[in-house]
Structure formats: structure tokens, C-alpha cells
SETORMAR-83289 format. One line per field, with one value per atom (N, C-alpha, C, O): residue number from 1; chain; x, y, z. Coordinates in Angstrom, 2 decimals. Each point is the difference from the previous one (the first is absolute). Example, Ala and Ser with C-alpha at 12.3 -4.5 7.8 and 13.67 -1.06 7.14 Angstrom:
2
i c(1  1  1  1  2  2  2  2)
ch c(A  A  A  A  A  A  A  A)
xx c(13.19  -0.89  0.90  1.04  -1.39  0.82  -0.77  0.51)
yy c(-5.69  1.19  1.20  -0.02  1.07  1.19  1.09  1.11)
zz c(7.80  0.00  0.00  0.66  -1.38  0.06  0.73  0.17)
//
This chain:
140
i c(1  1  1  1  2  2  2  2  3  3  3  3  4  4  4  4  5  5  5  5  6  6  6  6  7  7  7  7  8  8  8  8  9  9  9  9  10  10  10  10  11  11  11  11  12  12  12  12  13  13  13  13  14  14  14  14  15  15  15  15  16  16  16  16  17  17  17  17  18  18  18  18  19  19  19  19  20  20  20  20  21  21  21  21  22  22  22  22  23  23  23  23  24  24  24  24  25  25  25  25  26  26  26  26  27  27  27  27  28  28  28  28  29  29  29  29  30  30  30  30  31  31  31  31  32  32  32  32  33  33  33  33  34  34  34  34  35  35  35  35  36  36  36  36  37  37  37  37  38  38  38  38  39  39  39  39  40  40  40  40  41  41  41  41  42  42  42  42  43  43  43  43  44  44  44  44  45  45  45  45  46  46  46  46  47  47  47  47  48  48  48  48  49  49  49  49  50  50  50  50  51  51  51  51  52  52  52  52  53  53  53  53  54  54  54  54  55  55  55  55  56  56  56  56  57  57  57  57  58  58  58  58  59  59  59  59  60  60  60  60  61  61  61  61  62  62  62  62  63  63  63  63  64  64  64  64  65  65  65  65  66  66  66  66  67  67  67  67  68  68  68  68  69  69  69  69  70  70  70  70  71  71  71  71  72  72  72  72  73  73  73  73  74  74  74  74  75  75  75  75  76  76  76  76  77  77  77  77  78  78  78  78  79  79  79  79  80  80  80  80  81  81  81  81  82  82  82  82  83  83  83  83  84  84  84  84  85  85  85  85  86  86  86  86  87  87  87  87  88  88  88  88  89  89  89  89  90  90  90  90  91  91  91  91  92  92  92  92  93  93  93  93  94  94  94  94  95  95  95  95  96  96  96  96  97  97  97  97  98  98  98  98  99  99  99  99  100  100  100  100  101  101  101  101  102  102  102  102  103  103  103  103  104  104  104  104  105  105  105  105  106  106  106  106  107  107  107  107  108  108  108  108  109  109  109  109  110  110  110  110  111  111  111  111  112  112  112  112  113  113  113  113  114  114  114  114  115  115  115  115  116  116  116  116  117  117  117  117  118  118  118  118  119  119  119  119  120  120  120  120  121  121  121  121  122  122  122  122  123  123  123  123  124  124  124  124  125  125  125  125  126  126  126  126  127  127  127  127  128  128  128  128  129  129  129  129  130  130  130  130  131  131  131  131  132  132  132  132  133  133  133  133  134  134  134  134  135  135  135  135  136  136  136  136  137  137  137  137  138  138  138  138  139  139  139  139  140  140  140  140)
ch c(A  A  A  A  A  A  A  A  A  A  A  A  A  A  A  A  A  A  A  A  A  A  A  A  A  A  A  A  A  A  A  A  A  A  A  A  A  A  A  A  A  A  A  A  A  A  A  A  A  A  A  A  A  A  A  A  A  A  A  A  A  A  A  A  A  A  A  A  A  A  A  A  A  A  A  A  A  A  A  A  A  A  A  A  A  A  A  A  A  A  A  A  A  A  A  A  A  A  A  A  A  A  A  A  A  A  A  A  A  A  A  A  A  A  A  A  A  A  A  A  A  A  A  A  A  A  A  A  A  A  A  A  A  A  A  A  A  A  A  A  A  A  A  A  A  A  A  A  A  A  A  A  A  A  A  A  A  A  A  A  A  A  A  A  A  A  A  A  A  A  A  A  A  A  A  A  A  A  A  A  A  A  A  A  A  A  A  A  A  A  A  A  A  A  A  A  A  A  A  A  A  A  A  A  A  A  A  A  A  A  A  A  A  A  A  A  A  A  A  A  A  A  A  A  A  A  A  A  A  A  A  A  A  A  A  A  A  A  A  A  A  A  A  A  A  A  A  A  A  A  A  A  A  A  A  A  A  A  A  A  A  A  A  A  A  A  A  A  A  A  A  A  A  A  A  A  A  A  A  A  A  A  A  A  A  A  A  A  A  A  A  A  A  A  A  A  A  A  A  A  A  A  A  A  A  A  A  A  A  A  A  A  A  A  A  A  A  A  A  A  A  A  A  A  A  A  A  A  A  A  A  A  A  A  A  A  A  A  A  A  A  A  A  A  A  A  A  A  A  A  A  A  A  A  A  A  A  A  A  A  A  A  A  A  A  A  A  A  A  A  A  A  A  A  A  A  A  A  A  A  A  A  A  A  A  A  A  A  A  A  A  A  A  A  A  A  A  A  A  A  A  A  A  A  A  A  A  A  A  A  A  A  A  A  A  A  A  A  A  A  A  A  A  A  A  A  A  A  A  A  A  A  A  A  A  A  A  A  A  A  A  A  A  A  A  A  A  A  A  A  A  A  A  A  A  A  A  A  A  A  A  A  A  A  A  A  A  A  A  A  A  A  A  A  A  A  A  A  A  A  A  A  A  A  A  A  A  A  A  A  A  A  A  A  A  A  A  A  A  A  A  A  A  A  A  A  A  A  A  A  A  A  A  A  A  A  A  A  A  A  A  A  A  A  A  A  A  A  A  A  A  A  A  A  A  A  A  A  A  A  A  A  A  A  A  A  A  A  A  A  A  A  A  A  A  A  A  A  A  A)
xx c(1.22  -0.81  0.29  0.42  -0.56  0.95  -0.34  -0.90  1.65  0.23  -1.03  0.59  -1.76  -0.29  1.03  0.38  -0.08  0.76  -0.46  -1.11  2.13  -0.84  -0.03  0.46  -0.86  0.03  1.24  0.36  0.35  1.56  0.85  0.92  -1.55  0.92  -0.51  0.60  -2.07  -0.23  0.28  0.06  0.15  0.06  2.18  0.57  -0.19  1.65  -0.31  0.42  -1.18  0.35  -0.79  0.12  -0.72  -0.59  0.75  -0.54  2.11  0.39  -0.38  0.12  -0.46  -0.56  1.59  0.93  -0.89  1.10  -0.34  -1.15  1.66  -0.42  0.86  1.10  -2.17  0.82  -0.78  -1.06  1.81  -0.25  -1.40  -0.71  0.57  -1.90  -1.06  -0.99  1.50  -1.15  0.02  -0.91  2.30  -0.36  -0.51  -0.18  0.01  -0.26  -2.08  -0.58  0.07  -0.84  -0.70  -0.74  1.44  0.10  0.15  -0.32  0.67  -0.27  -0.77  -0.26  -0.32  -1.17  -1.06  -1.14  1.45  -1.39  -0.31  -0.93  2.13  0.32  -0.71  -1.08  1.99  -0.35  -0.83  0.06  -1.31  -1.30  -1.35  -0.40  -0.16  -1.32  -0.91  -0.66  0.68  -1.65  0.93  1.22  -2.39  0.64  0.55  0.11  0.26  0.83  0.22  0.43  -0.87  0.06  1.43  0.88  -0.51  0.63  0.93  1.12  -2.68  0.48  0.31  0.64  -1.16  1.20  1.59  0.99  -1.56  1.57  0.92  0.74  -1.08  0.87  0.48  1.20  -2.12  0.42  1.10  1.02  -1.30  1.53  1.13  0.86  -0.90  1.48  0.29  1.20  -1.92  0.97  0.40  0.84  -1.16  0.89  1.39  1.03  -1.64  1.53  1.14  1.20  -2.04  0.63  -0.82  -0.92  0.63  -0.28  -0.18  -0.71  1.21  0.23  -1.08  0.21  -0.86  -0.53  -1.49  -0.93  1.15  -1.22  -1.19  0.06  -1.36  -1.28  -0.25  -0.48  1.02  0.38  0.38  -0.42  0.97  1.18  -0.75  0.04  -0.67  -1.00  -1.12  -0.54  0.12  -0.97  0.60  -0.55  1.47  1.14  -0.44  -0.91  1.92  -0.05  -1.31  -0.15  -0.80  -1.92  0.35  0.77  -1.32  -0.16  1.44  -0.29  1.29  0.42  -0.64  -0.26  0.10  0.29  -1.67  0.10  -1.31  -1.06  0.65  -0.35  0.80  0.16  0.25  -0.35  1.43  0.36  -0.85  0.11  -1.17  -1.21  0.41  -0.64  1.41  0.73  -0.85  -0.12  -0.41  -1.25  -0.97  0.18  -1.60  -0.90  -0.01  0.81  -2.14  -0.25  -1.52  -0.70  0.41  -1.27  -0.55  0.40  -1.52  -0.49  -1.36  -1.00  1.04  -0.22  -1.04  -0.58  0.29  -0.92  0.56  1.18  -1.78  0.74  1.81  0.97  -1.41  1.76  0.90  0.98  -1.42  1.16  0.43  -1.01  2.18  0.60  1.26  0.91  -1.06  0.07  0.56  -0.67  2.28  0.60  0.22  -0.06  0.33  -0.43  1.04  -0.26  1.29  0.79  -1.32  -0.90  1.30  -0.78  -0.37  -0.92  2.60  0.20  -0.77  -0.04  -0.28  -0.50  -2.00  -0.64  0.40  -1.97  -0.48  0.31  -1.25  -1.06  -1.20  -0.47  0.33  -1.33  -0.55  0.62  -1.72  -0.26  -0.88  -0.16  -0.57  0.47  -2.11  -0.30  -0.49  -1.29  0.06  0.30  -0.56  0.27  -0.70  -0.82  0.57  -2.06  0.76  1.05  -1.88  -0.28  0.25  0.74  -1.68  -0.03  0.65  0.32  0.29  1.03  1.36  0.83  -0.37  0.83  0.54  1.01  -1.16  0.52  -0.10  -1.11  2.90  -0.45  0.37  0.75  -1.63  0.40  0.08  -0.93  2.14  0.16  -0.85  -0.34  0.22  -0.37  -0.06  0.22  -0.37  0.87  0.08  -0.77  1.67  -0.23  -1.01  -0.62  0.36  -0.60  -1.77  -0.72  0.33  -1.20  0.41  1.07  -1.31  0.43  0.22  0.43  -0.64  0.66  -1.72  -0.10  -0.83  -1.20  -0.09  -0.25  0.50  -0.22  1.16  -0.31  1.70  0.53  -0.37  0.51  -1.20  0.00  -1.75  -0.58  0.25  -1.65  0.96  -0.05  0.60  0.94  0.63  -0.35  0.94  0.78  -0.75  0.16  -1.33  -1.37  -0.52  0.16  -0.93  -0.93  0.77  -0.73  1.51  0.76  1.01  0.41  0.65  1.16  1.20  1.10  -1.83  1.42  0.46  -0.64  2.21  0.89  -0.04  0.68  -1.70  0.28  1.39  0.39  0.10  1.38  -0.62  -0.04  -0.29  -0.02  1.17  0.40  0.82  0.68  -0.22  0.11  -0.70  -0.01  -1.37  0.16  -1.61  -0.91  -0.33  0.13  -0.60  -0.51  -1.48  -0.20  -0.78  -1.13  -0.97  0.00  -0.60  -0.18  -1.72  -0.82  0.66  -0.66  -1.27  -0.30  0.05  -0.21  0.14  -0.55  1.29  0.16  -0.92  -0.49  0.54  -1.46  -0.12  -0.96  1.98  -0.03  -0.71  -1.19  1.35  -0.17  -1.77  -0.73  0.63  -1.74  -0.91  -0.86  1.43  -1.79  0.12  -0.91)
yy c(-0.98  0.87  1.30  0.34  0.70  0.92  1.67  0.82  -0.84  1.16  1.53  0.66  -0.42  1.57  1.03  0.33  0.03  1.27  1.33  0.03  0.93  0.66  1.41  0.04  1.16  1.06  0.77  0.70  -1.21  0.67  -0.59  0.47  -1.75  -1.40  0.16  -0.39  1.18  0.17  0.87  0.15  0.57  2.43  -0.33  0.52  -1.99  0.12  -0.39  0.80  -2.03  -0.48  0.93  -0.14  0.83  0.94  1.46  0.88  -0.74  0.77  1.73  1.02  -1.16  1.20  0.35  -0.81  1.62  0.64  -0.39  0.39  -1.00  -0.55  0.74  -0.27  1.55  0.78  -0.24  -0.60  1.16  0.02  0.16  -0.71  1.66  0.61  -1.34  -0.39  -0.05  -0.45  -1.74  -0.80  0.49  -0.63  0.08  -1.07  1.92  0.33  -0.15  -0.59  0.97  -0.06  -1.63  -0.36  -0.25  -1.25  -0.81  -1.19  1.51  -0.46  -0.21  -0.97  2.42  -0.03  -0.32  0.11  -0.68  -0.14  -1.04  -0.21  -0.62  -2.00  -0.45  -0.56  0.95  0.32  -0.28  -0.75  1.54  0.71  -1.12  -0.68  0.56  -1.30  0.50  -0.76  1.93  0.62  0.38  -0.19  1.10  1.30  0.84  -0.11  1.08  0.71  1.51  0.20  0.82  1.44  0.71  -0.47  1.69  0.29  1.19  0.28  -0.08  0.81  -0.89  0.33  -1.68  -0.99  -0.68  -0.42  0.68  -0.34  0.72  -0.38  1.83  1.17  -0.20  0.13  -0.43  0.00  -1.31  0.09  -0.77  -1.45  0.00  -0.37  1.11  0.48  1.41  0.28  0.45  1.31  -0.70  0.67  -1.74  -0.80  -0.11  0.21  -0.84  -0.01  0.70  -0.26  1.51  0.85  1.08  -0.09  1.15  1.02  1.17  1.00  -1.21  1.12  -0.82  0.11  -0.56  -0.74  0.86  0.11  0.43  0.62  -0.80  -0.89  1.35  -0.88  -0.21  -1.00  2.58  -0.37  -1.49  -0.68  0.51  -1.22  -1.57  -1.13  1.74  -1.45  0.00  -1.04  2.59  -0.74  -0.24  -0.84  1.39  -0.51  -1.58  -0.64  0.30  -1.22  -0.76  -0.76  1.10  -0.92  0.27  -0.64  1.43  0.21  -0.60  -0.16  -0.12  -0.66  -1.61  -0.79  0.58  -1.80  0.16  -0.64  1.13  0.06  -0.24  -1.03  1.50  0.27  -1.20  -0.50  0.15  -1.61  -1.57  -1.05  1.95  -1.50  -0.50  -0.99  1.35  -0.36  0.05  -0.93  2.31  0.08  0.81  0.71  -1.00  0.15  1.62  0.23  0.90  0.57  0.14  -0.24  0.82  -0.15  0.93  0.05  0.65  1.15  -0.56  -0.30  0.22  0.61  0.01  -0.78  2.61  0.72  1.23  0.02  0.99  1.42  0.08  0.22  -0.52  0.90  -1.72  -0.31  -0.61  -0.68  -1.16  -0.64  0.28  -0.58  -0.88  0.57  -2.18  -0.74  -1.06  -0.31  -0.07  -0.41  -1.79  -0.30  -0.86  -0.86  -1.29  0.11  -1.24  -0.43  -1.07  -0.73  1.07  -0.94  -1.95  -0.80  0.93  -1.81  -0.49  -1.11  1.83  -0.18  -0.32  0.20  -0.63  -1.05  1.38  1.06  -1.26  0.90  0.55  -0.62  1.33  0.39  1.24  1.00  -1.05  1.37  0.30  -0.74  2.27  0.42  1.22  0.93  -1.36  0.74  0.75  -0.36  1.67  1.69  0.31  0.36  -0.25  1.02  0.99  0.42  -0.11  2.16  0.34  0.84  -1.86  0.88  -0.21  0.97  -1.97  -0.30  0.05  0.48  -0.86  0.07  -1.08  0.15  -1.97  -0.86  -0.76  -0.27  -0.62  -0.17  -1.59  -0.37  -0.32  -1.14  -1.51  -0.36  -0.13  -0.56  -1.49  -0.96  1.29  -1.36  -0.92  0.78  -1.73  -0.31  0.28  0.94  -1.35  0.26  -0.85  0.34  -1.65  -0.47  0.22  -0.58  1.63  1.02  0.35  0.59  -0.63  1.10  -1.35  0.15  -1.20  -1.12  -0.19  -0.10  0.09  0.27  0.93  -0.29  2.13  0.65  0.07  0.13  -0.21  -0.33  -1.04  0.06  -0.88  -1.15  0.48  -0.43  1.15  0.49  1.65  0.27  0.22  1.13  -0.95  0.13  -0.74  -1.33  0.12  0.56  -1.57  -1.27  1.45  0.27  0.49  0.99  1.49  0.51  -0.15  0.93  0.23  1.16  -2.70  -0.19  0.89  0.24  0.38  0.51  -0.58  -0.29  0.29  -0.69  1.32  1.02  -1.54  1.34  -0.55  -1.17  2.12  0.09  0.53  1.12  -2.07  0.41  -0.28  -1.14  2.62  -0.13  -0.41  -1.17  2.81  0.40  0.68  1.21  -1.63  0.76  0.05  -0.82  1.94  1.15  0.21  0.80  -1.69  0.13  0.86  -0.43  1.38  1.08  -0.15  -0.68  1.03  -0.72  0.31  1.14  -1.77  -0.24  -1.23  -0.98  0.83  -1.70  0.54  1.05  -2.78  -0.70  0.63  0.00  0.48  1.17  1.41  0.03  0.37  1.39  0.02  0.95  -2.25  0.25  0.92  0.88  -1.47  0.77  1.28  0.72)
zz c(0.15  -0.02  0.14  1.11  -2.15  -0.36  1.06  -0.15  0.80  1.62  -0.96  -0.86  1.15  -0.63  0.29  1.12  -1.99  -0.41  1.20  0.54  -0.30  0.34  -0.55  -1.14  1.63  -0.90  -0.33  -0.94  2.45  -0.56  -1.03  -0.67  0.75  -0.99  -1.76  -1.01  1.14  -1.24  -1.16  -1.22  3.02  -0.62  -1.17  -0.96  2.25  -0.49  -1.16  -0.84  0.22  -1.07  -1.26  -1.22  1.74  -1.20  -0.32  -0.69  1.42  -0.09  0.49  -0.67  1.69  1.18  0.58  0.01  0.27  1.21  1.42  0.21  0.85  0.97  1.00  0.49  -0.31  1.07  1.32  0.20  0.52  1.35  0.53  0.72  -1.21  -0.09  -0.39  0.61  -1.62  -0.80  0.53  -0.20  0.97  0.46  1.55  0.58  -0.10  0.84  -0.14  0.91  -1.65  -0.86  0.60  0.91  -1.96  -1.01  1.63  -0.12  1.37  1.02  0.78  0.70  -0.88  1.42  -0.77  0.45  -2.10  -0.68  0.74  0.78  -1.22  0.51  1.21  0.18  0.55  1.24  0.69  0.97  -1.58  0.37  0.30  -0.94  2.11  0.05  -1.13  -0.70  0.58  -0.63  -0.53  -0.07  -0.53  -1.14  0.92  1.22  -2.08  0.52  -0.71  -1.13  2.14  -1.22  -0.11  0.73  -1.65  -0.73  2.22  0.45  0.02  1.29  1.05  0.99  -1.23  0.80  -0.31  0.60  -2.12  -0.70  0.90  0.90  -1.56  0.29  1.67  0.22  0.94  1.06  0.27  0.68  -1.08  0.07  0.06  0.81  -2.35  -1.04  1.04  0.04  0.64  0.40  1.34  0.61  -0.02  1.14  -0.09  0.64  -2.23  -0.38  -0.48  0.05  -0.67  -1.18  0.43  -0.81  1.62  0.55  -1.20  0.13  -0.87  -1.28  -1.62  -1.21  1.68  -1.31  -0.09  0.80  -2.08  -0.30  -0.44  -0.84  1.60  -1.04  -1.14  -0.54  -0.16  -1.73  -0.41  -0.93  1.52  -0.70  0.45  -0.47  1.58  0.42  -0.97  -0.39  -0.12  -1.32  -1.32  -0.72  0.35  -1.32  0.20  -0.51  1.42  0.25  -0.35  -0.95  1.87  -0.30  -1.51  -0.72  0.49  -1.94  -0.72  -1.19  1.34  -0.71  0.14  -0.92  2.61  0.34  -0.80  -1.05  1.14  -0.67  -1.63  -0.56  0.19  -1.43  -0.82  -1.07  2.49  -0.42  -0.32  -0.62  1.72  0.29  1.39  0.32  0.46  0.90  1.52  0.80  -0.69  1.07  -0.70  -0.99  1.89  -0.21  1.01  0.90  -1.42  0.89  -0.26  -0.98  2.49  -0.11  1.44  1.17  -1.95  0.69  0.80  -0.65  1.82  1.08  0.68  0.76  -1.48  0.20  0.24  0.34  -0.45  0.89  0.20  0.72  -1.76  -1.20  0.47  -0.68  1.81  0.68  -1.33  -0.31  -0.47  -0.66  0.85  0.60  -0.70  0.89  -1.51  -0.99  1.36  -1.21  0.54  1.19  -2.43  0.50  -0.88  -1.19  1.41  -0.94  -0.95  0.40  -1.51  -0.71  0.39  0.14  -0.15  0.48  1.48  0.54  -0.32  1.40  -0.57  -1.04  2.10  -0.11  -0.42  0.53  -1.71  -0.85  1.15  0.95  -1.20  1.08  -0.13  -0.34  0.60  -0.05  1.15  0.97  -1.24  1.20  0.29  -0.74  1.76  0.80  0.79  1.14  -1.42  0.70  0.20  -0.85  2.46  0.61  -0.11  0.49  -1.31  0.13  1.48  0.50  0.15  1.51  0.59  0.67  -0.41  1.22  -0.57  0.77  -1.97  -0.93  -0.03  -0.68  1.28  0.04  -0.84  -0.46  -0.25  -1.10  0.61  0.90  -1.81  0.15  -1.34  -0.73  0.80  -1.35  -0.36  0.69  -2.04  -0.04  -1.30  -0.93  0.54  -0.92  -0.91  -0.19  -1.24  -1.66  -0.52  -1.00  1.72  -0.66  -0.19  -0.82  1.85  -0.33  -1.02  0.17  -1.03  -1.52  -0.83  -1.14  1.50  -1.50  -0.90  -1.22  2.00  -0.79  -0.82  -1.17  1.67  -1.19  -1.09  -1.19  1.62  -1.02  -0.93  -1.12  1.36  -1.10  -0.63  -1.00  1.74  -0.83  -1.32  -1.20  2.20  -0.98  -1.00  -1.17  1.36  -1.12  -1.26  -1.08  1.83  -1.08  -1.10  -1.19  2.50  -0.79  -0.87  -0.84  0.96  -0.34  -0.25  -0.07  -0.22  -0.74  0.71  -0.50  2.44  0.31  1.58  1.01  -1.42  1.03  1.20  0.11  0.63  0.75  1.50  0.03  0.93  0.49  1.60  0.50  -0.14  1.66  0.09  -0.22  0.74  0.75  1.13  0.36  0.82  0.97  0.19  0.15  -0.11  0.49  1.31  0.91  -0.96  1.69  -0.78  -0.92  1.49  0.23  1.32  1.16  -1.49  0.93  0.62  -0.61  1.21  0.75  1.70  0.35  0.02  1.51  0.68  -0.50  1.74  0.57  1.06  0.43  -0.18  0.96  1.27  0.77  -0.67  1.43  -0.62  0.30  -0.57  -0.55  -1.06  -0.29  0.03  -1.00  1.01  -0.17  1.24  0.80  -0.03  0.41)
//
């Protein structure tokens, strides 16, 4: 069984420079147990390298998105979070009242994906979806 390549290895293979700043961004994303925001990445990187600029974080995230290595999901209120593409695919239910985010399995959308293909000839790409509504605790 082949070992999964790290984001760092993939960037290196693609010929990108591996600056200390990029390495800190990659490390923060890969070590995160959950999704991570640019601000959280910045805070982690600053602990090691106090002069890192938030714009460096955003440029690195744009590069990783362009390369298809991370997904970006907006969880409402301008909150964007990032997740390595290689980790388990899932989607989110976001409560508009309390802000609670609940993960749901990607398989939930398989029937919709199949219907779009069969009825419209459209190959839907469900990377990371946030569905907004009201959770069971707030629905009353």
C-alpha cells in the first residue's frame, strides 16, 4: 500500500519553492484535526515566526486551492475554513441562529449527483458544501 503524500511533498514535486512560511502553513493545515481558518493558521505560524504576514497565509492558501490540494468552505458570516482534499470528504449543516456546524457524510448527495448526471448530463462536483438552516435545538 502506497503511503499518502503530504502537501509538502506534492508542492516539492510540482517545483514550488518551500519557504519556511509555506512550510508553516502546510504544517498547520495537515496537523489540524478539523477545518482551519486563515486566522488560525496565522496564529500558529506566528508562534514560530513572529514576522509572518497574513497576506502570506492567503497567498499560500490560494496556491493550494488552485492546485486542488485544499478546499475552502464558507460557513457563514464571512468565515472561511480550509481542509486538505485527501481527508475524508464531508459537508456541513450550519445553523443560522446559533452558528453550530454539524458534519454530514458526502454520500448524502450521491442520489442528487446521480440525478443531475442522468437528467441533465451534468457531472456535479460536490467538494465541500455548507447548507444553512436551523438546527434541531433552535427550530422552536
